[in-house]
C-alpha positions as CSV (number, residue, x, y, z in Angstrom):
1,X,149.2,-5.7,159.4
2,X,149.0,-2.0,158.8
3,X,152.1,-1.6,156.7
4,X,152.0,-2.2,153.0
5,X,154.0,-5.1,151.7
6,X,157.1,-4.0,149.8
7,X,157.1,-7.3,147.8
8,X,154.8,-10.3,147.5
9,X,155.7,-13.6,146.0
10,X,157.1,-17.0,147.0
11,X,160.2,-18.5,148.4
12,X,161.1,-21.7,146.6
13,X,163.3,-24.4,147.9
14,X,163.5,-27.3,145.5
15,X,159.9,-28.3,144.9
16,X,158.5,-26.5,147.9
17,X,157.0,-23.0,147.4
18,X,156.1,-20.7,150.3
19,X,154.0,-17.6,149.7
20,X,155.5,-14.7,151.6
21,X,155.3,-10.9,152.0
22,X,158.3,-8.7,152.6
23,X,158.2,-5.4,154.6
24,X,160.9,-2.8,155.0
25,X,162.6,-3.3,158.4
26,X,164.0,0.3,158.5
27,X,162.6,3.8,158.2
28,X,163.9,7.3,157.7
29,X,165.1,9.0,160.8
30,X,164.5,12.6,161.8
31,X,165.8,15.0,159.1
32,X,165.9,18.7,158.5
33,X,164.9,19.5,154.9
34,X,165.9,22.8,153.3
35,X,164.4,24.5,150.2
36,X,166.1,26.9,147.9
37,X,164.6,30.4,148.3
38,X,164.9,33.5,146.1
39,X,166.0,35.9,148.8
40,X,164.7,39.2,147.3
41,X,161.2,37.9,146.9
42,X,161.1,35.1,149.5
43,X,159.7,32.8,146.9
44,X,160.7,29.1,146.7
45,X,162.7,28.1,143.6
46,X,160.8,25.7,141.3
47,X,162.2,23.4,138.6
48,X,160.7,22.7,135.3
49,X,161.5,19.8,132.8
50,X,162.6,21.5,129.6
51,X,164.0,20.3,126.3
52,X,166.6,22.4,124.4
53,X,164.9,24.4,121.7
54,X,161.5,23.4,122.9
55,X,161.1,24.8,126.4
56,X,158.9,23.3,129.2
57,X,157.4,19.9,128.3
58,X,154.5,17.9,129.7
59,X,155.2,14.8,131.8
60,X,153.2,12.7,129.4
61,X,155.6,13.5,126.6
62,X,158.6,12.2,128.5
63,X,160.0,8.7,127.8
64,X,163.0,6.7,129.1
65,X,165.9,6.5,126.6
66,X,169.2,4.7,126.5
67,X,172.0,6.4,124.7
68,X,173.6,4.1,122.2
69,X,175.7,6.8,120.5
70,X,176.2,10.5,121.2
71,X,172.8,12.1,120.8
72,X,171.1,8.9,119.6
73,X,168.7,7.1,122.0
74,X,166.6,4.0,122.1
75,X,163.3,5.0,123.5
76,X,161.3,2.6,125.8
77,X,157.8,2.7,127.1
78,X,157.3,2.0,130.8
79,X,155.1,-1.0,130.0
80,X,157.8,-2.4,127.8
81,X,160.3,-2.2,130.7
82,X,157.7,-3.8,133.1
83,X,157.2,-6.7,130.7
84,X,160.8,-7.8,130.9
85,X,160.5,-11.4,132.1
86,X,162.5,-12.3,135.2
87,X,161.4,-15.3,137.3
88,X,162.8,-13.5,140.4
89,X,160.0,-10.9,140.1
90,X,157.6,-13.2,141.9
91,X,159.9,-16.0,143.1
92,X,162.9,-16.1,145.4
93,X,164.6,-19.4,144.7
94,X,167.2,-20.3,147.4
95,X,170.1,-21.7,145.4
96,X,172.8,-21.8,148.0
97,X,173.4,-22.0,151.7
98,X,176.4,-20.5,153.5
99,X,177.7,-19.8,157.0
100,X,176.8,-16.2,158.0
101,X,180.4,-15.3,158.7
102,X,181.3,-16.1,155.1
103,X,179.4,-12.9,153.9
104,X,181.6,-9.9,154.4
105,X,179.8,-7.0,156.2
106,X,180.6,-4.8,153.2
107,X,178.0,-6.7,151.1
108,X,175.0,-6.1,153.3
109,X,172.8,-3.3,152.1
110,X,169.2,-3.2,153.5
111,X,167.1,-5.5,155.8
112,X,163.5,-6.6,155.3
113,X,161.0,-8.6,157.5
114,X,159.7,-11.8,155.8
115,X,156.3,-13.2,157.0
116,X,154.0,-16.0,155.6
117,X,151.4,-14.6,153.2
118,X,148.6,-16.6,154.8
119,X,147.7,-19.3,157.2
120,X,148.3,-22.1,154.7
121,X,151.9,-20.9,154.2
122,X,152.8,-20.9,158.0
123,X,153.7,-24.6,158.3
124,X,156.2,-24.5,155.5
125,X,157.5,-21.1,156.6
126,X,158.2,-22.4,160.1
127,X,159.9,-25.5,158.8
128,X,162.3,-23.4,156.6
129,X,163.0,-21.0,159.5
130,X,163.9,-23.7,161.9
131,X,165.9,-25.7,159.4
132,X,168.1,-22.5,158.8
133,X,168.3,-22.0,162.6
134,X,169.4,-25.6,163.3
135,X,172.0,-25.7,160.5
136,X,173.2,-22.2,161.3
137,X,173.1,-21.4,157.6
138,X,172.0,-18.4,155.5
139,X,170.0,-18.9,152.3
140,X,171.1,-17.1,149.2
141,X,169.1,-16.3,146.0
142,X,168.1,-13.5,143.7
143,X,165.0,-11.3,143.8
144,X,163.7,-8.5,141.6
145,X,162.2,-5.5,143.3
146,X,161.4,-2.0,142.0
147,X,163.1,-2.4,138.7
148,X,166.3,-4.1,139.9
149,X,167.4,-7.6,140.6
150,X,169.2,-8.1,143.9
151,X,171.3,-10.9,145.5
152,X,169.6,-11.5,148.9
153,X,170.3,-13.5,152.0
154,X,167.6,-15.1,154.2
155,X,168.0,-16.0,157.9
156,X,165.8,-16.6,161.0
157,X,164.8,-13.7,163.2
158,X,162.6,-14.5,166.2
159,X,159.3,-16.0,164.9
160,X,160.0,-14.6,161.4
161,X,162.9,-14.3,159.0
162,X,165.1,-11.4,157.8
163,X,165.9,-10.9,154.1
164,X,168.8,-8.6,153.4
165,X,169.8,-7.3,150.0
166,X,173.4,-7.7,149.2
167,X,175.7,-5.6,146.9
168,X,177.2,-7.3,143.9
169,X,181.0,-7.9,143.8
170,X,181.5,-5.0,141.3
171,X,179.8,-2.6,143.7
172,X,182.4,-3.1,146.6
173,X,185.9,-1.8,146.7
174,X,188.7,-4.2,147.6
175,X,189.9,-3.3,151.1
176,X,193.5,-4.2,150.2
177,X,193.8,-1.0,148.1
178,X,193.1,1.1,151.2
179,X,194.9,-0.9,153.9
180,X,198.1,-1.7,151.9
181,X,200.2,1.1,153.4
182,X,199.2,0.4,157.0
183,X,202.3,-1.3,158.7
184,X,201.9,-4.9,159.9
185,X,203.6,-4.1,163.2
186,X,202.9,-5.6,166.7
187,X,201.7,-3.0,169.2
188,X,203.6,-2.2,172.4
189,X,202.4,-4.5,175.2
190,X,201.8,-1.8,177.7
191,X,199.9,0.3,175.3
192,X,197.8,-2.7,174.3
193,X,197.0,-3.4,178.0
194,X,195.8,0.2,178.5
195,X,193.7,0.2,175.4
196,X,192.1,-3.1,176.5
197,X,191.4,-1.7,179.9
198,X,189.8,1.4,178.4
199,X,187.6,-0.8,176.2
200,X,186.5,-2.9,179.2
201,X,185.7,0.3,181.1
202,X,183.3,1.5,178.4
203,X,181.8,-1.9,177.6
204,X,178.0,-2.1,177.8
205,X,175.0,-3.8,176.2
206,X,174.0,-2.3,172.9
207,X,171.0,0.0,173.2
208,X,170.2,1.8,169.9
209,X,167.9,4.2,171.8
210,X,171.0,5.6,173.5
211,X,172.1,7.2,170.2
212,X,170.4,10.0,168.2
213,X,171.3,12.4,165.5
214,X,173.0,15.3,167.3
215,X,173.5,17.2,164.1
216,X,169.7,17.3,163.4
217,X,169.1,18.4,167.0
218,X,171.7,21.2,166.6
219,X,170.1,22.3,163.3
220,X,166.6,22.4,164.9
221,X,168.0,24.5,167.7
222,X,169.7,26.9,165.2
223,X,166.4,27.2,163.2
224,X,164.5,28.1,166.4
225,X,167.1,30.7,167.5
226,X,167.2,32.1,163.9
227,X,163.4,32.5,164.0
228,X,163.5,34.3,167.3
229,X,166.4,36.5,166.0
230,X,164.1,37.6,163.1
231,X,166.7,37.2,160.4
232,X,169.8,38.4,162.4
233,X,172.8,36.3,161.4
234,X,173.9,33.6,164.0
235,X,177.4,32.2,164.0
236,X,178.0,29.0,166.0
237,X,180.8,29.0,168.5
238,X,182.9,25.9,167.5
239,X,184.5,25.9,171.0
240,X,187.3,23.3,171.3
241,X,186.3,21.4,168.1
242,X,188.7,23.4,165.9
243,X,191.6,22.8,168.2
244,X,190.8,19.1,168.6
245,X,190.8,18.6,164.8
246,X,194.4,19.8,164.5
247,X,195.7,18.2,167.7
248,X,198.5,15.7,167.5
249,X,198.7,12.9,170.0
250,X,202.4,12.7,170.7
251,X,202.4,10.6,173.9
252,X,199.8,7.8,173.3
253,X,200.5,6.2,176.7
254,X,199.7,9.5,178.5
255,X,196.5,9.9,176.5
256,X,195.3,6.4,177.3
257,X,196.2,6.8,181.0
258,X,194.3,10.1,181.1
259,X,191.3,8.4,179.6
260,X,191.3,5.8,182.4
261,X,191.4,8.5,185.2
262,X,188.7,8.1,187.7
263,X,188.2,4.4,187.1
264,X,189.6,3.2,190.5
265,X,189.9,-0.4,191.5
266,X,192.2,-3.1,190.1
267,X,192.4,-1.7,186.6
268,X,193.8,1.6,187.7
269,X,196.3,-0.1,190.1
270,X,197.4,-2.4,187.3
271,X,198.1,0.4,184.9
272,X,199.6,2.8,187.5
273,X,202.7,0.7,187.9
274,X,203.6,0.6,184.2
275,X,206.0,3.2,182.8
276,X,205.6,4.9,179.5
277,X,207.4,3.0,176.7
278,X,210.6,4.7,175.5
279,X,212.2,4.3,172.2
280,X,215.3,2.1,172.4
281,X,218.0,1.3,169.9
282,X,217.2,-1.6,167.6
283,X,220.0,-3.7,169.1
284,X,218.4,-3.6,172.6
285,X,214.8,-4.3,171.4
286,X,214.9,-8.0,172.5
287,X,216.2,-6.9,176.0
288,X,213.2,-4.6,176.4
289,X,210.7,-7.4,175.6
290,X,212.4,-9.8,178.0
291,X,212.2,-7.2,180.8
292,X,208.5,-6.8,180.1
293,X,207.9,-10.5,180.3
294,X,209.8,-10.7,183.6
295,X,207.7,-7.9,185.0
296,X,204.5,-9.7,184.1
297,X,205.7,-12.9,185.8
């Protein structure tokens, strides 16, 4: 395998140890990197490590320090930090198994491919993979990588397995604090039907290749045009984006119907007979619902 293993160690389940290697499952996408430039000279800005009252210092003279009081630090050598003993540096012990749906999506951080380290490890690796697949469980444990210990999950993926680092509880905001002010109202039945029809209209199999970073593409285009313009300032025409950002959808029914235009067939006929919902006095709310039910029947 051409890639370099991100971590090498063993997965331990009770008395069984399986030598494995872990590889990053993701990579950085296309990006446009900018440098800071001194405009009068055209020279790139450089940064130096300096100490107050001393000036620039050599990298060899820099140590890691933890501030225990204002201006007072405990200094640590890198080999002292590396010597901190954590069993999870070389061993991922599976301590718990849960259903996948029990782990909130907010906790997932980064995926890694897990493969057996050698031929001798393959049999035990396959047994664990298939046991997880049959029981439909996800293994949980803790693993130390690159100076940090992570909570991780382990699950089957094709012939191999996927390890995903998870965030700790204190790294995740509670959703209730953000969702508290959203009313717990039931949506209008007609509006809901139209929204469902629009979702069905746009339903398709997920293909990640269909999506790309349009902002990066636009920046590359801007850079090329700027190069050809030989320094002349270029201002992008925002078009309708500015107007769209301040628009206010007053008639949701009309907006949903407009989104469905051109569909044709049963869906369009179904929605065409429905009338936009009108606001009625509270006392007549039940009558409106009965009328809707009768219309459906």
